[in-house]
C-alpha positions in Angstrom: -23.7 217.9 145.5 -24.4 220.8 143.8 -22.1 223.9 143.0 -23.1 227.2 143.4 -21.6 230.7 141.7 -22.6 233.8 143.6 -21.0 237.2 142.1 -21.4 239.9 144.0 -19.7 244.0 143.9 -18.5 244.3 147.2 -17.2 241.6 149.8 -19.7 243.2 152.3 -22.4 242.5 150.3 -21.7 238.6 151.2 -21.0 239.4 154.8 -24.3 238.6 156.2 -24.2 234.6 153.9 -20.7 233.6 155.1 -22.0 234.3 158.8 -24.7 231.6 158.3 -22.5 229.6 156.1 -19.5 229.0 158.2 -15.8 228.7 158.0 -14.8 229.8 154.4 -11.7 228.4 152.3 -9.7 230.4 150.1 -11.1 230.4 146.6 -8.6 230.7 143.7 -10.2 233.0 141.3 -9.3 236.6 139.0 -11.5 238.8 141.3 -10.8 240.8 144.5 -12.1 238.3 146.7 -13.3 235.0 146.6 -14.3 231.6 149.1 -15.6 228.6 148.5 -17.6 227.2 151.2 -20.3 224.4 152.2 -23.8 224.5 153.0 -26.7 222.4 153.0 -24.3 219.7 151.1 -24.0 222.3 148.6 -20.8 223.8 147.2 -20.9 227.5 146.9 -18.4 229.8 145.5 -18.6 233.5 146.4 -17.2 235.9 144.7 -17.1 239.9 144.2 -15.0 241.7 141.7 -16.2 245.2 141.9 -19.3 247.7 140.8 -20.6 247.6 137.3 -21.2 244.8 134.1 -17.4 245.2 133.1 -15.9 244.2 136.4 -19.2 241.6 137.2 -18.0 240.2 133.8 -14.3 239.6 133.9 -14.9 238.1 137.1 -16.7 235.5 135.4 -13.8 234.8 132.2 -12.8 231.9 134.2 -15.3 229.3 133.3 -15.8 226.3 135.8 -18.1 223.6 136.5 -21.4 225.1 138.0 -25.1 224.2 138.2 -25.8 227.9 138.0 -24.6 231.4 138.9 -26.3 233.7 141.2 -26.2 237.7 140.9 -26.4 239.0 144.4 -25.8 242.3 146.6 -27.5 245.3 147.2 -30.1 247.4 145.2 -31.9 250.7 145.3 -35.6 250.5 145.5 -37.6 252.1 142.6 -41.1 251.6 143.7 -41.8 253.1 146.4 -43.3 250.6 148.9 -39.9 248.3 149.2 -37.8 249.3 152.8 -34.5 248.4 153.4 -34.0 244.9 154.1 -36.6 243.7 151.5 -35.2 241.1 148.8 -36.1 241.4 145.6 -35.3 238.5 143.8 -36.9 238.4 140.1 -35.0 239.6 137.4 -37.6 240.9 135.9 -38.5 243.3 138.4 -34.7 244.8 138.1 -33.4 247.9 135.9 -29.7 246.8 135.8 -27.1 249.9 134.4 -23.8 251.0 134.7 -24.5 254.1 137.1 -25.8 254.9 140.5 -29.0 256.5 140.9 -28.4 259.1 143.3 -31.6 261.4 143.9 -35.2 260.5 144.5 -36.0 262.6 141.4 -33.8 260.1 139.0 -35.4 257.3 140.5 -39.1 258.1 140.1 -38.3 258.6 136.5 -36.8 255.5 136.6 -39.9 253.9 137.8 -42.0 255.7 135.2 -39.4 254.6 132.6 -38.6 251.2 132.7 -41.6 249.8 135.1 -38.8 248.2 137.5 -39.0 247.6 141.4 -35.1 247.9 142.2 -31.8 249.3 140.2 -28.5 248.0 140.4 -25.1 247.2 138.4 -24.2 244.0 137.5 -27.0 241.7 137.3 -27.6 242.1 133.2 -23.8 240.9 132.8 -24.2 237.8 135.4 -27.2 236.8 133.1 -25.5 236.9 130.4 -22.3 234.8 131.1 -25.1 232.4 132.9 -26.1 232.1 129.2 -23.1 231.8 127.4 -22.2 229.2 130.3 -25.4 227.4 129.2 -26.4 227.1 133.4 -29.8 228.6 135.5 -29.3 232.5 136.2 -30.8 233.8 139.5 -30.6 237.5 141.0 -30.9 238.0 144.4 -31.1 241.7 145.6 -31.3 243.3 148.7 -32.4 247.0 149.3 -30.0 249.3 150.5 -31.8 252.9 149.8 -35.0 253.7 149.1 -36.8 255.1 146.3 -37.4 258.0 148.7 -33.7 258.4 149.5 -31.5 260.7 148.1 -27.7 259.1 148.2 -25.2 261.4 150.2 -23.0 262.1 147.6 -23.0 261.0 143.9 -21.1 258.4 143.7 -20.7 257.8 139.8 -17.6 260.9 140.3 -15.6 258.6 142.9 -14.8 255.7 140.6 -11.8 254.9 139.4 -10.1 253.8 135.9 -11.6 250.2 136.5 -15.0 251.3 137.3 -14.7 251.2 140.9 -15.4 253.1 143.8 -13.0 255.3 145.4 -12.9 255.1 149.3 -10.7 257.8 149.6 -12.4 260.3 147.4 -15.3 259.2 149.0 -14.1 260.3 152.4 -12.6 263.3 151.4 -15.8 264.5 149.5 -17.7 263.8 152.9 -15.4 265.7 155.1 -16.1 268.7 152.8 -19.6 268.8 154.1 -19.0 266.7 157.4 -22.2 267.7 159.1 -24.5 266.8 156.2 -22.4 264.2 154.4 -21.1 262.2 156.9 -24.5 261.2 159.2 -26.1 260.2 155.5 -22.8 258.1 154.4 -23.1 256.5 158.3 -27.2 255.9 157.6 -26.1 254.5 154.6 -23.4 251.9 155.8 -26.0 251.2 158.7 -28.9 250.2 155.6 -26.1 247.8 154.3 -25.4 246.1 156.9 -29.4 245.3 157.2 -29.5 244.7 153.7 -26.3 242.0 154.2 -28.0 240.5 157.2 -31.0 240.1 155.0 -29.6 238.3 152.0 -27.9 236.0 154.6 -31.6 235.0 155.8 -32.6 234.6 152.1 -29.5 232.5 151.2 -29.6 230.1 154.4 -33.5 229.6 154.2 -33.0 229.1 150.3 -32.9 225.8 147.8 -32.0 227.3 144.3 
């Protein structure tokens, strides 16, 4: 039996995996969310601790015996050919940074500068920890916003002192312009659900 440690930013990024892997058991882990499941004869430790490299690194301070570490969750497309729900599974195709790419112009600039297909916030820190642990690293991301999309808000403005997004402050900001921001947030939420299901399908049908 192999043991795989899967790190995400938010629990919702793991929902598609959990729907396919079955009933989880609680996992004692220094993170906002942790559970353990069995799938295809392997043990899966699913952990989420918030966005950004610091929180991802904090979730990996407790070293344990695993066969590999997988960074997963949502990503923003930089490649205009990518669609919502598409999987990006080569780390070399991903630009990892501690901020959300908010506008389509910012995404175009990052695409030109880095050549990356997608952007996310935790994979580089997780890859570093995997190297420190001496175990294989994988990155599996699903697109939640396409390159042509602007975000409904600059989410970078609504992070708390630890780096987590403040849902309350985001809701208040949306209500300041309810006719434009609320529908846009609902579309993003729908896209995130699609991305979570794509991740679930990918993990259910893959062997690492």
